[in-house]
VEXVEXNU-282629 format. One record per residue (C-alpha): residue number from 1; residue in three letters; x, y, z. Coordinates in steps of 0.02 Angstrom, whole numbers, plus 32768, in hexadecimal, padded with zeros to 4 digits. Example, Ala and Ser with C-alpha at 12.3 -4.5 7.8 and 13.67 -1.06 7.14 Angstrom:
+-----+------+------+------+------+
: seq : type :   px :   py :   pz :
+-----+------+------+------+------+
:   1 :  ALA : 8267 : 7F1F : 8186 :
:   2 :  SER : 82AC : 7FCB : 8165 :
+-----+------+------+------+------+
//
This chain:
+-----+------+------+------+------+
: seq : type :   px :   py :   pz :
+-----+------+------+------+------+
:   1 :  UNK : A1D8 : 6643 : 3FC4 :
:   2 :  UNK : A1F8 : 6670 : 3F0F :
:   3 :  UNK : A2B5 : 6668 : 3F2A :
:   4 :  UNK : A2A9 : 65B7 : 3F6D :
:   5 :  UNK : A23B : 6582 : 3EDC :
:   6 :  UNK : A2B5 : 65CE : 3E5E :
:   7 :  UNK : A346 : 6578 : 3EB7 :
:   8 :  UNK : A2EF : 64CF : 3EB5 :
:   9 :  UNK : A2CF : 64E4 : 3DFA :
:  10 :  UNK : A387 : 6514 : 3DE3 :
:  11 :  UNK : A358 : 65BE : 3D9B :
:  12 :  UNK : A3E6 : 661B : 3DEC :
:  13 :  UNK : A3DB : 66B8 : 3D82 :
:  14 :  UNK : A325 : 66CC : 3DB6 :
:  15 :  UNK : A356 : 66AF : 3E6B :
:  16 :  UNK : A3DE : 6734 : 3E5A :
:  17 :  UNK : A360 : 67B2 : 3E14 :
:  18 :  UNK : A2E8 : 678E : 3EA4 :
:  19 :  UNK : A374 : 67AB : 3F21 :
:  20 :  UNK : A39B : 6856 : 3ED6 :
:  21 :  UNK : A2E6 : 6894 : 3EDB :
:  22 :  UNK : A2E6 : 68B7 : 3F98 :
:  23 :  UNK : A383 : 6923 : 3F9C :
:  24 :  UNK : A34B : 697F : 3EFF :
:  25 :  UNK : A2A2 : 69AB : 3F4B :
:  26 :  UNK : A2FA : 69E3 : 3FEA :
:  27 :  UNK : A375 : 6A4E : 3F87 :
:  28 :  UNK : A2E8 : 6AA1 : 3F26 :
:  29 :  UNK : A27B : 6AC0 : 3FBD :
:  30 :  UNK : A303 : 6AF9 : 4035 :
:  31 :  UNK : A3A5 : 6B1C : 3FDC :
:  32 :  UNK : A35F : 6B86 : 3F4E :
:  33 :  UNK : A300 : 6C02 : 3FBC :
:  34 :  UNK : A394 : 6C10 : 4032 :
:  35 :  UNK : A40C : 6C2E : 3FA1 :
:  36 :  UNK : A399 : 6CB4 : 3F59 :
:  37 :  UNK : A38E : 6D0D : 4001 :
:  38 :  UNK : A44A : 6D08 : 4018 :
:  39 :  UNK : A46E : 6D45 : 3F68 :
:  40 :  UNK : A3ED : 6DD0 : 3F5C :
:  41 :  UNK : A3DC : 6E00 : 4014 :
:  42 :  UNK : A346 : 6E50 : 4064 :
:  43 :  UNK : A304 : 6E98 : 3FC1 :
:  44 :  UNK : A2C6 : 6DF0 : 3F84 :
:  45 :  UNK : A27F : 6DC7 : 402F :
:  46 :  UNK : A21B : 6E69 : 402E :
:  47 :  UNK : A1DA : 6E45 : 3F7E :
:  48 :  UNK : A1A4 : 6D97 : 3FB3 :
:  49 :  UNK : A151 : 6DD8 : 4051 :
:  50 :  UNK : A0F1 : 6E5C : 3FEE :
:  51 :  UNK : A0B1 : 6DDA : 3F74 :
:  52 :  UNK : A077 : 6D5F : 3FF9 :
:  53 :  UNK : 9FC1 : 6D78 : 402F :
:  54 :  UNK : 9FA1 : 6DC2 : 40DB :
:  55 :  UNK : 9F39 : 6D2C : 4113 :
:  56 :  UNK : 9FCF : 6CBB : 40F2 :
:  57 :  UNK : A04A : 6D25 : 4155 :
:  58 :  UNK : 9FCA : 6D31 : 41E3 :
:  59 :  UNK : 9FBE : 6C73 : 41E3 :
:  60 :  UNK : A07B : 6C63 : 41EA :
:  61 :  UNK : A080 : 6CE0 : 4279 :
:  62 :  UNK : 9FFF : 6C7D : 42DB :
:  63 :  UNK : A05C : 6BDB : 42B9 :
:  64 :  UNK : A0FF : 6C2C : 42F1 :
:  65 :  UNK : A0AE : 6C66 : 4393 :
:  66 :  UNK : A072 : 6BB5 : 43B5 :
:  67 :  UNK : A120 : 6B66 : 43A5 :
:  68 :  UNK : A154 : 6B85 : 445B :
:  69 :  UNK : A0B2 : 6B35 : 4498 :
:  70 :  UNK : A0CE : 6A9E : 4429 :
:  71 :  UNK : A182 : 6A90 : 4468 :
:  72 :  UNK : A14A : 6A94 : 451D :
:  73 :  UNK : A0C3 : 6A13 : 44F9 :
:  74 :  UNK : A144 : 69A0 : 44A9 :
:  75 :  UNK : A1B7 : 69B9 : 453D :
:  76 :  UNK : A12D : 698F : 45B8 :
:  77 :  UNK : A10B : 68ED : 4559 :
:  78 :  UNK : A1B8 : 68A9 : 4583 :
:  79 :  UNK : A1CF : 68FF : 462B :
:  80 :  UNK : A184 : 68B4 : 46C8 :
:  81 :  UNK : A116 : 694E : 46E0 :
:  82 :  UNK : A0AC : 6906 : 476D :
:  83 :  UNK : A147 : 68E5 : 47D6 :
:  84 :  UNK : A192 : 6991 : 47B9 :
:  85 :  UNK : A0F4 : 69FA : 47A6 :
:  86 :  UNK : A126 : 6A6D : 4835 :
:  87 :  UNK : A1CC : 6A95 : 47DF :
:  88 :  UNK : A170 : 6AB5 : 473C :
:  89 :  UNK : A0FB : 6B2E : 4793 :
:  90 :  UNK : A18B : 6B88 : 47EA :
:  91 :  UNK : A1E2 : 6BA0 : 4743 :
:  92 :  UNK : A141 : 6BE1 : 46F5 :
:  93 :  UNK : A128 : 6C5E : 4782 :
:  94 :  UNK : A1DB : 6C9C : 4774 :
:  95 :  UNK : A1CB : 6CB1 : 46B9 :
:  96 :  UNK : A119 : 6CF2 : 46A5 :
:  97 :  UNK : A0FB : 6D5B : 4740 :
:  98 :  UNK : A1A7 : 6D8C : 4780 :
:  99 :  UNK : A1EE : 6DAC : 46D0 :
: 100 :  UNK : A28B : 6D47 : 46F2 :
: 101 :  UNK : A2E3 : 6D23 : 464C :
: 102 :  UNK : A2EA : 6C70 : 460E :
: 103 :  UNK : A3A3 : 6C61 : 4639 :
: 104 :  UNK : A37C : 6C94 : 46ED :
: 105 :  UNK : A2F0 : 6C14 : 46F8 :
: 106 :  UNK : A367 : 6B90 : 46B3 :
: 107 :  UNK : A3ED : 6BB9 : 4733 :
: 108 :  UNK : A36D : 6BB3 : 47C0 :
: 109 :  UNK : A330 : 6B0B : 477E :
: 110 :  UNK : A3E3 : 6ACB : 4775 :
: 111 :  UNK : A400 : 6AFF : 482A :
: 112 :  UNK : A361 : 6AA9 : 4865 :
: 113 :  UNK : A38A : 6A0C : 4801 :
: 114 :  UNK : A43A : 6A09 : 484B :
: 115 :  UNK : A3F2 : 6A1B : 48FA :
: 116 :  UNK : A377 : 698C : 48E0 :
: 117 :  UNK : A3FE : 6920 : 4891 :
: 118 :  UNK : A477 : 6938 : 4920 :
: 119 :  UNK : A3F2 : 6918 : 49A4 :
: 120 :  UNK : A3BA : 6879 : 494B :
: 121 :  UNK : A46E : 683A : 493C :
: 122 :  UNK : A48A : 6858 : 49F6 :
: 123 :  UNK : A3E7 : 67FC : 4A22 :
: 124 :  UNK : A40F : 6764 : 49B7 :
: 125 :  UNK : A452 : 66D1 : 4A1D :
: 126 :  UNK : A502 : 6699 : 49F5 :
: 127 :  UNK : A503 : 65F3 : 499C :
: 128 :  UNK : A59F : 658B : 49A6 :
: 129 :  UNK : A5B8 : 64DF : 495F :
: 130 :  UNK : A60B : 6457 : 49C3 :
: 131 :  UNK : A6C7 : 6461 : 49B9 :
: 132 :  UNK : A6C7 : 650E : 496A :
: 133 :  UNK : A745 : 658C : 49A7 :
: 134 :  UNK : A702 : 663B : 49C0 :
: 135 :  UNK : A78C : 66B9 : 49A7 :
: 136 :  UNK : A787 : 6764 : 49F6 :
: 137 :  UNK : A7D4 : 67FF : 49AD :
: 138 :  UNK : A78E : 6808 : 48FE :
: 139 :  UNK : A756 : 68AE : 48B3 :
: 140 :  UNK : A69C : 688D : 48CC :
: 141 :  UNK : A695 : 6880 : 498A :
: 142 :  UNK : A6C1 : 6934 : 49AF :
+-----+------+------+------+------+
//
């Protein structure tokens, strides 16, 4: 908003300063701590962790433990969960109760998805337009 106003008033140096504020804040909030950790190693990280209050690190730990739940909730927002609820429950049982690693659950899910895809493709009626020539022998009919 301020950039547009500065541009309309033909104050290009002000507009340029406004454009540099975002990257500077990002560099100070992200780049500087990263550079310090890379330069000084784990010693500076331990000093910082000792100076941070316990209640703050406990809060960060709780927030970190909630991240997988938030990720699953975001995934369920875009996924048709009602349609595939049985698959979701099967994956949960494999992961939570049978202690199958996430890669194993993913491979099982891929196999089930492939099975459902191939059965749906075989059930779909063939649609041909008038005058179209259907050629046999391509790579996909095997």
